[in-house]
N, C-alpha and C positions, 0 to 999 in steps of 0.2 A: 271550638267545642272541645270539651275534655270528658271522656268516658272510657271505660274499659282500660284504665291505667295508661291512657295515651291521648295525646292531642290529635283531633281529627279535623279534616277539612270538611265543611258542610257539603252534603250531596248536591244541594241546589246551587252552590257557589255564589250565593248572595251575601252581602254584609250590610249592616246598618251602622251609621256613625254613632259614636259615643260623644256627647256634647257636654262640656262643663257648664256651670252656671253663667259664665261670661259669654257663652255662645260659641266658644272655640271647639273645634273637633279635636279630641284628644286620642282617638283611636277608633277602631272598628270591631264589631262583634259579629260572628257568623250567624246567619239566619238559617235555622234548621227547618227541615220539612218532615213529612210523615216518615220517610225512611230513616232519617236521623233519630227521630224519637223512638222508633222501633228498635234501632240498634242500641240506643242508650238503655232502654228497658231490658233488653236481652242481656246486656252487660251487667245490669244491676241484679237480675235474677241469678246469673252465674256467680256473682260475688257473694250472694247470701242465699244459698239454695233452700234452706229450711225456714226462712223467715216469712215468706209470702203466704198470705191466706186470702182466698177468694170466696166471697159470700154472694150467693145469688138470691 
């Protein structure tokens, strides 16, 4: 995972395999959870403080 200008280890510490069309595992990608999503959203808000608009 990459957010907040740094690579992060997923909080859940789970990963999913990345499989190419031949069926070979070519890597793994971190599986985020609710906490990882919250941290990424907070980093995005901090990066662009005036951009976000919330409509209710």
